[in-house]
N, C-alpha and C positions, 0 to 999 in steps of 0.2 A: 814434924813434915818437912823442914829443908834435908835431912838425912834422909828421907825416902824418897825425894828428886835427886839427890846426888848418888845414889845405888839405884835409881834405872838409869841415868845417864850415864855413869862408870859401867854399868851392864851393857851396856849400845855400844858404847866405844869398845870394850872389850872384846866382843864380838864380832867387829868390824875388824878391828886388829888382829885376830885368831885368822878372818877369815884372808884377811891380805895377804898374812903369811905364805896362806895355803896356797893363795890366786889371785897372785902381784898382779897380774894383770887386767883385774878387775879393778883395782885400787880404785882411782877417779869412782866408778856407779859405786864401789862402798860409802865413799865422802859424801856422794849425793844421798843415799839413802838414810846415813847415821843424821847425816843434817835433816832429812825430814821425818826422820821416826822424833827426832827432839824435838824440832819446831811439833809434831802432836802431843808428846808427852806437856808440852808448853802451853796447848791450847786444852790437855783437857787438867791441868795444875789451875789455869784461870778458871776455868767450870767448876773445880773443887774448891775453891776460894770463894764464888760466888754461890756455890748451894750449902758447903760446909758437908758433902757426902764422903766422908772415910772411902767409900766402897771403890768408890772411882781410881784413888791410889792403887790400893789393892786390885785392882783389875791392871791396870798400867803395869803392874809387876809381874802379873801372870801371862799378863800376853807377851811381852817381852823375856820370859822364863822360853815356853814356848815358842819363839821364834828362835831363842838362841838352840834352843834343843831342837830341833827339826830345820832338814837342811831343804825339805821340801814342804811347806806348812801349807796346811788342808786352814782353806779361808772361810769354809762355816763353822768349825771349830771355833775363830776367833771369833767370828758373828756372834756364835752360841753365850761365847763367855760375856760380852758385853751386852745381853737383851734381860 
């Protein structure tokens, strides 16, 4: 479990690091967004521990991968993932 959370956080950090290299003028906004995403991951992890539902962590991973691979993510696709 610890490895999955670490990997998700690493993915978030790598995404914003790469984006900062491409768009350095948005660095502060990227940092704020990264903090928000990691906070959301923390909340989801709390729910996982509370419910012992492993699908929560896999959904987080899929969501992060989707966000990493789509410059203009579709909110509807993300919502479908979580249903």
